[in-house]
N, C-alpha and C positions, 0 to 999 in steps of 0.2 A: 484367449487370455491365459497366460501362465498363472499357476496357482502357487508359485514358490513363496516362501516366507520372506518378507522384506524386513531386513534388520536396520534399525535406525539409531543414530547417535544424536543427542541433543547437546548443543554448545550454548550455554547461557541458560541458567535455571531460575530466572527471575519472573517478573510479572507476566510478560507475554507468553512465556513458556507454560507457566502454571495456569494462566487464565484462558489460553486459547489452544496452543499447539498440542501439548501433551494430553489433555482431556479428550481432544478430537481424534488424535492418532490411535489411542488405545481402543476406540470404538471400531476401528477398521479391521476387517478380517485378514488374517495372514500377515499382520504387522507385529513386530516385536521391538520395543524400546530397550536396547541392550547396553547403552553407554551414556553417561551423563557427565558433563563438564561444567564447572563454574569456578571462578577464582576464589569464591567462598566455598570451602569444601562442604560445609554443612548443608548448603543449599542443594548441591549435587547429590548428597547422600539422602536428603529428604525426597527429592525428585525420584531417585532410584527406588526408594521404598514405596513411594505412592504410585509410580507408573511403570517401573521397570520389571523385566522378567526376573525370575529367581537368579541370583548371582550376577545381576547387572553390574557393570564396571563403573567406577567413579574416578573422575580425573579433576585436577586443577589446571592442567596444561593441555590445551586442545591439540597441540602437536603430538602428544603421546596417544590421545584417542584416535587420531587419524592414522596411526600405524596399524590399527586393527583392520586387516584386509577382509574380514567377514562382514563388515559394515558396508551397506550399499548406499545408504542415504544419510545426509547430514542436514539437520535443521539448525540454522544460525539465529539465535534469539538474544543477541548481545546488544549493547549500545551502538549507535550509528558508526562511531569511529572505527570499530573493529569489524564491521560488516564485510568490507572488501578483503582485508588480509585473511580473514578466516575462510571466507567463501572461496577465494582463489586457492588457498592451501588445500581445502577439501576437494576441489575439482582436480587439482594436481595429483592428489592421492588416489584418484579413481572413483570418486563418489559423486552421486547426484546431490544437488543442493537446493533446498528451499531457504531463502534468506528473508527474514522479516523486513517489512518496509521501514524507512525508505531504503532503496537499493544500496546506497552508500552515502558517505558524507560529502563526497565530491563527484562531479561528472566524470572526471578522469578515472577515478577509481571504479565507477560503474562500467566505463568503457572497457577497462582491463578485465573486469569480471566477465563481460560478454565475449571478449576475445579468448579468454581462457576456456570458457565453456565450449566455444567452437573448436579450439585446438585440441582439447582433451576428448571431444565427442561425448561430453556428459551433459545431463539436463540441469538447467538453471531456471528457477522461478522465484518470484518475489511475492510476499504475503499480502497482496492487495485483495483481501477477502470480501470487500464490499461488492465486488462483481457477482458474488454468489447469492446475494439477496434475491427474493422473488421479484421485487419491483425492478431491480437492476436487470435481471434476466429477461423479464417481459419487455422492458423498454429497449433493450438491445435487439431482441427479436423483431420488434416493430420497426426499428431503424433499419435493420438489415432487409426487411421486406419492402422498404420505400414508403412507409406510412407517413413520414414527415416530409418527403420530397427532399430538396436540397437544403440541408441544415447549414445555415450561414451565421447563426449566433447561438452561443451557449454560455452558461454560467456554471462555475464550479463553486459550490458552497461549503465552507468549513468554519462556521461562526459559532463561537461560544460566547456568552455574555460574561460569565465569571466561572471558568473551570480550568484553572492553571494547574497542571500536574506538579505537585510539590515533592514527590518521592524520586528516588533514583537520581539520574543525572539529566533529567529533562531540561533543567534551567541552565545547563553548562554548555556554553557555545563550543568549547574545545572538544567535548565528547560527542555532542549531538550535530553540530554544524548549523544549528538554527533553532527556532522555536516552533510556533503553530504552523508556519508555512511548510516546513519539512516534516512535521509530525502529523498533522491532520489535513493540511492543504494538499499533501501528496496523495491522500486517498480520494479526495474530491476531484483532483486533476486526472488521476488515472481513470476514475470512473467516467469522466466526461470524454476524454480522448478515446477511450475503448468504445463507448457508445457511438461516438462519431465515426470510428474507424478512420481517424485522421491523425497522422503522426508527422506530417511535414510542416515544419515551423518556419516562418519568415522572420518574425521579429518579436521581441518581448520588451515591454516597459513595466517597471515595477517600483513600488514604494514599500518600505517596511518601517514600523513605528515602535518606539520605546517610550510610550506615553504613560502607561499605568503601572509599569513594573516597579516603580519606586514608591508605591503606596504602602504605607505602614498598616499593619493589622487589617489587611484587605479582606472584604467579604469574598469568599471563594468556596466553591463546592468541595474542595479538598483541603480546606484550612488555609490560613493566611500564609503567604510566601515570605521568604526573607529577601528583601530588595537587594542585599548585598550579593546574593547568590543568583539573582535573576539577570543573567548576562545575554540572553537572547531577546529577540523581538517579542512584543506582545500582540502585534497584528501586522498583516501584510496584504497587499492588493496589487493586482497585475492586469495588464491588457495585453493579450497574446493575439498576434495575427498569423494565420496559417497561410501557406503557399497558395491555396485556392481562393483566398480572400476572406475566408470565414474568420469571425472573431470569437475569442473565448475570454471571458473575464474570470478571474480567480480571486476569492476573498477568504481570508483565514485569520482567525483570532482565538486566543485563549481568554482575553479580557477586552471587552469593548462595550461602550455604553450604548447598547441597542437591545430591542426586544425582537428583532428580526433574526432569530437564532435557527440555524440549520447546520447539520454536519454530515459529511459524506453524501451529499445530494448533488443533483445536476438539474439544469433547465436547458431545454432545447427549443429552438425556434427555426422552423423550416418553411418552405414554400407551400406545403400542403397542410401541415398541422404543426402543433407544438406539444410540449410536455413538461411537467415539473413534478417534483417530489415534495412539495411544500406541505400538503395535507394528504398524505398518501400519494400514490401515483395518479396524476390527472392528465388526461389527454384533451387538448383543446383544438378547435378548428372551426370551419364554416361549411355548412351543407344546406342546399336549397335555400340560399340567401339568409340563413339563420346561423348564428354563432352557437357552438355547443361545447359543453364540458362533460367528459365521461370519466368514471373511475372504475378501472377493470377490477373484476373479482379475482384476486391472485390466489385464492384457495381452490380454484377449479381444476388445477392441473393442466397438463398439456404444454407446459413451457419447458424448453430445453434445460436440463440440469435441475428441474424442480418437479416433484411428483405430488406436491400438496401435503406431504407428510410433515413430520416434526423435525426433520434434519436442519440443523442450524447452518448458518453461512460458513462457520469454521469447520463444521463436519463435512460440508460439501467440498470445501477447499482441500481438506485432507484426503477425502475419497477420490476426487478427480486427479489429484497429484499422484496418489498411489497407482491409480488406473493408467496414468500416462507412463509411469515407470514399467508397470507390468506389460503394457501393450506396445511400448516403445513409440509412443506418439507425442506430439508437442503438448506441453502443459498449457492450461488456459491463459495464464499470465506468462507471456513470452518476455524473455529478458531484454530483447531489443525494444519492446514497448516501454518497459520500466526505465530503460536508459533514457528515452526521450523525456520521460517525466523528470528525471534527475537533471538533464540538460536544461529544462525550462526553469526548474527551481533555482538552479545556480545562476541562471541568467537574470531571474528576478532580483536575487541578492546583489548581483553585479550592477544591474541597472540602478538600484536604489543607492549603491555606493557611489556610482559615477554620475548619476543624474542624466544618463543617456540611454537611448534605445540600444538594445543588443540584437544584432543581426546574426542569422544562421547561414552556414554555408550549404553546399550541395550534399554534404555528408550528414546533415542535420546536427552539426556541432555549432555551438555558440562562438562567435568571433569576438574574443575579448582581449 
């Protein structure tokens, strides 16, 4: 492993950068945050003061930041609409890129990101940090070892009862491309497909709903929303058929009249056993003509990427990303995998709009 210092630039100094990316990056050895960009200069200045090296540069135009050839890595932490153009420009400028989820506003943009990374021979990864949780890591290892047999049914859970994000541009369809489906549904779908190691899609049927968004003075974890600004769906549901015949259902909501609440969780059903994350990680099956349920002790260590310590999932994401750059290895979240997630999300929106199933071609692209 090389021990060179990795110089990183941050583009977008809002909530996700301050809440996740920058605090985790500054914990990593041999990492320097040297440049910060935000269209609101004060945000970039504060980020530089809080997390930057002495003399860190501040920008309001990301194109100017990208001219700095000493920067090796860019983290894109902006609204969904700008993920693709910024990531593509950063790759073109010779930098490795971690882009926050979802990969892009559209599948076409996500494909262009993948193509650009291949052409420039630069690394591109997406911020699906729920893969780094202890329960996710253990479940993935069990699946790889064949514990569940042939997994033919899975559920991707992203259900909130009343937790509509009322800050930033979350409710703006033009900026975000959608609501809970593209915001939190994307995490649950990524986690599910990654655990299955199945990215070959046959068809998608989906519905999206705008049922509760017009509620005045709504009870909400983040305060009442303005119905006039709520231009995205409040819930979405999908039925996904994979090429091998497996079924994946996806459920996502910011506001739904239910007590069955789970977020960034998955359920797996296989020929040998099953698993869910509803009450901690639970494994179920049958042995000696008896049904069983077990709950693994995830503090015991011995799981890939998890040593039983206090490292958060965001810290693991940062550490393994930096390791991939230093060692010139593939990142944990491959851009091609994230592209399939984007293809499915877009197909769900298209199916809801047309009332028809969306079929995929041999290139794993939706036929619309």
